[in-house]
N, C-alpha and C positions, 0 to 999 in steps of 0.2 A: 495354923499354916495361913499364908496370906492368900486372899482370895484375888481372883482376876477381874479387872473391870476395864472400861474402855475410855479413851480420851480422844477428842477430836480438836485438831489444831487448824484454824484457817489462817494460812500465812499468806500475807499480802505483799510479797516481795520485800521482806525484810533483809537485813544485812546477813551475809554468809558467815560472819564471825560471831555475831550476838543479835539476839531478838531485839527489835525495835522498841524503845521505851514507850511508844505510843500505842503499843498493843493492848488490848484489854479482853478479859474473859467474860463470856456471856453464858449464863446457865441454859442448858437445853433439856428436854425431857428424854432424850434417846439414850438407849443402852450401847448401841455400836451402830455404825453406818458405813456404807459402801456408796460413795458419792459419785454424781455425774452433773458437772457444771456445764451449763449452756453458754454463760456469758460471765462478766464480773460481778453480777448481782443475783443471778437465778440458778439454783441447784436443787436436784432432787436427789434423794438418798434412799437406799433400801436399808432397813434395819434388822431384817430377819422375819419380824411380825408386822411390819408396816412399811409405807413410803412416807417420807417426809419431805417437805419443801421450804425453802427460803427464797425470798424475792428481795431481800436487803443486804446481801453479801455475807450471810451467815449470822447477822446480829439476832434474828429470831428465826424459829423453825416451827411449822405446824405440820400436824399429821393430815395427809390428804387420802390415805388408804389404810385402814386397819384390816389387815388381811384376815385376821380371825372372825371378823364379822361377815367376811363373804364365804369363807370355808371352815366353819368353826369345828367340823367333825374330822378335819384332817390336819396332819402335821404341816406347818407352814414354814419355809425357810426361803424368803425373799432375800436374795443375795446380789442381784445386780438390776440396775435400771439405766435406760438410756432414752434420751429425748432429742428430736430435731424439730425445731419450730413448735408445732402444737402437738405433735405425736409422741407417745411415750410408751415404751414396753418394759415390764417389769417380769423378770424370770425366777422361778423356784429352782433352788439347786438340786434338791433331793428328788427321788423318783417315788415318793409316796402317792397314794391315790389322791385324785382331785385335780383341779386346774394347774397346769404346769406354768402358765403365764397369765399376765393380766395386761390390759392396754388401755390407754386414754387418748382421746382425740382432742383434747381441750388443755393440755399441759398439766394434767394431774388433778383437775378439779372433779372429774368423775371417771370411773374405771369399769371395765367389763373383763369377764373371764374368757381365756382363749385356750386352744389346744395346739399341740404340734403332732404332725403325722408320726405314727410309730414311736410314741414316746416310752413304751414299755421297756424295762430294763436299760433305760438311757437316763443319764445325768445331764443336766443342762448347766454349762459352765459360766457362760457370759453372753451379753447381747450387745450390739452395737447399731445405732440408728443414725446414718450419716446425712439422710435427707428426709423431708417430711413424707411419711408413708413407707419409706424403705428401711428395713432392718435386717440384720443378719444375726442368727443364734448359733452358738458353738456348744457342743456337748460331747459326750462319750458313750459309746455303746459297751455297757459294762461287761457283758459276756465276751466280746471280741477284743476289747481294749482298743478300739479303733474310733477316731473322731467322727463326729456327725455334724452336718451344717444344714441349717434351715434358713429361708429367706421369706419375708413378705413384702408386698408392694402396696398395700392398703392399710398400712398402719397397724397390723397386728390381727386383723379379723381372719385372714386365710394365710396358711403357711405351706411351703412345699419343701420337700427334701432335696438336697443338692448332692451331686456325686461328689465324694471324696477321693482325690486321686491316691493310688498307692504310692509308698515310697519308691523312688526309682534306685538304680545300683549306684547312682553318683550322690544319693542323699543318705546320709548317716542315720540309722534309726528305721525300722520296719514299721508299717502301719499298725502292727499289733503293739507297739511300744508307745503309741500315743499317750501324751498326759496333757490334755487341754488345759491352758492356763491363761487364755485371754484372746479376744479379737478386737481389733479396732479398724474402723472404716473412715477413710478421709473424704469418701464421695461414694455415690451408689454404685460406682464401677470399680473402686479401688479399695481392697481390704487385705489385711494381714493377720494371720491367726497363728498364735504360738502353741506348739503341740509338744513341747519338751525336747525330743531329739531332732525335730524338724520344724518347718514352718509351712503354712499354705498361704498362697498369695494369688490374687486375681487383679488384673489391670482392665478386664473388660466385663465386669459385672458377674451375676450368679453363675453362669456357665464356664467361667474361665479359670476356676481354681486350679492351681498346680502346686506340686510339692518342691519346696526349696530347701536347699541345704543350709545349715548353720554355718557361720564362718569357719574356715578350715582351722584357724588359730584356736578355736574353742575345743578342738578334738585332737589330742595327741597321745602319746603312750603313757604320760603320768596323770592325765585327768581326762574327764569327760564333762563338757559343758552342756547345760540344758537351758533352753528359753523357758523363761518364766513370767514373762509379760512383754507388751508391745504397745507403743503408743505412736500415732500417726498425726502429722500436722494437718488440721483441717483444710480441705480443698487443695492438697498437693499429693504428691507421691513420696514425700518424706517421712521416714518412720524411724523409730529407734526400738531395738529390742534388748531386753535385760535379760541376764541369765545368772546361773551360778555354777561354779566349778567345784568339784570334790577332789581333793588330792592330799594324800599324807596326813589325814585327820584334820584338814583345814578347808574351810570354804572361802571362795572368793567371788566378788562381784564381777561380772562380765557386761560389757556394753558394746553394741555395734549399731551402725546406722546405715541408711540407704537412702537414694533418692528416687529408686524405681521399684523397690520391693524384691528385686531379684538378685542384686549384687550388694553385699553386706561388707562394710569395712569396720574392723574392730577399733573401738575408740581407744586412744592413748591417754596416759597420765591419769587413768581412773584410780582414786585412793586405795592403797593396798590395805584392806581390812578383812579380818575373818568375819564374813558376814553372809547372809542369804537375802537376795533381792526379792521383794514382794509386790512392788508396784512401780509404775512410771506414767507420767504424763507430759505431753509436749505441745503447748499451744503454739510454740515456734521452735524450729530445729536447734536454735541457739538459746532456747529457754526451756530446757527439760528439767524435770524433777524426778529423782529416783529414791525409793524409801525401802526399808527392810529391817532386819534384826541383826545386830552385831553380836558376836560371841554366842551364836545360835545352838548351844548345847541341847537345851530342852526342846527346841523345833526339831532337831534331828533324832530325837527318841534317845539320846545318849546321856540323859540327866544323871549325874552322879552327885552324891551329897557333898562332896568336897569342891565341886566346880559349879553347881547350879547357883543362880543368882546373879550371874554376871552378864546377862543378856541386856542390850542397850538398843533403843531406836536409833536409826541413822537415817539422815536426809541428805542428798547430794544434789547440786544443780549445776548445770552446764553454764560456765562463765564465758559466754560469747562464742563458744565453740565446742564441738564435739570432742576435743582433745584437751579441754581445760575444764576440770571439775573441781568444785569447792564444797566442804562440808558446811551444812547450815546448823548452827547452834540452836537447838530447841528449847523453848520455855519449859520449865519443869512444872509439873503438877503441884498442887498445894500439898498434897500427901502421896505416898507411894512413889513408884519408879515406872517411867515411861520406858517399857522394854521392847517395843516393836511397832512397826508401821504396817497397817492392814490394807489401806487403799489410799489412792491419790487421784484427784481430779483437778484440773487447772481450767478455768473458764476464760482466761486472758493471761498474758504473759506475766502480770504481776498480780495475779489472784488465784491461789490454789487452796483446795480443801484437802486436809491430810487426816486420815482416820488412824489413830493409834491405839495401842493397848498398854494398860497401866496395871503393875501389881501394886496391891494396896489391902491393908486389913480392914478398911472401911468398905460399905457396900458399893456396888458398881455405879458408875457415874460416866457421863460425857461432858467435857467442857469445851468451849469454843474460844479461841483467841482471834480477834480481828484487828486489823490496823492498816495504816496507808503504806504506800509503796517507798 
């Protein structure tokens, strides 16, 4: 049976119809990564058991934190990292004993362990650091199935719990239905969190979060759409939320955008494909990248012998408008099949890092493709 491994593609603004011939592959030591790019040359990434960093646009990556050296007696599952200027925070997704997060005040050169208030029976899903010292973390209270928010103003040393507003009657989805899938903050005062059947938005900082409905077009009698990712353009109030609808045994990618976080407009002319969206990044409102899994039978838990093996990774980019989307043809790995996108981060309009998954009979590996715009 084929083994699963991962592949990392660094896409530097190539053609939407074919990969640039100038792209080249660079070997990396990572197994899988969830990236956060600060600019067109510097990215940090969580690999599950470590934090790695590149300062040359993905050509080389070095380990800056080996988590098992910090907490060797505990299960480590570092799944997200976010940086702003010199401050970085990395979070552990599971709720096993031990530090829930680690923070750095020198862009990853050294790290310290941190804690979140009341982390018991809570899963931490994502972190976003929009300004130096300021970060927001999103999680889930496992027993109540409600979202949890934390914030720090000192780079991760001290955190406090924030009030999560309940769902109002005008917002589809009760608080107990929350399925946190991401948070992105464009500034210290403006953040959007995707919670599955609803979103949380603040335009005034930590105390201003309120529940916001998904676009009405995402909810009708034949299908229910869920928000599964969000990306905001830095230093603006422009954001894109991606989701998936489930209807008649088929999945569809949903996209909506907003310039204030409260009123969302469904994007038109999104390619109609049977797919699940798993990530989005927007360095500019007209330069967004969305990725996921096409023909997602296995991901939906419906894998049958006669239909398994058709999953394919897909990547879409906005072609100058939220209502114009093009498919990016991805370079093929040397062996195996690229079947899904796990994470996306764009440090500039023409520099994105995409974490993909490959099915192959060979041992797991990650490979990086880099190239000019």
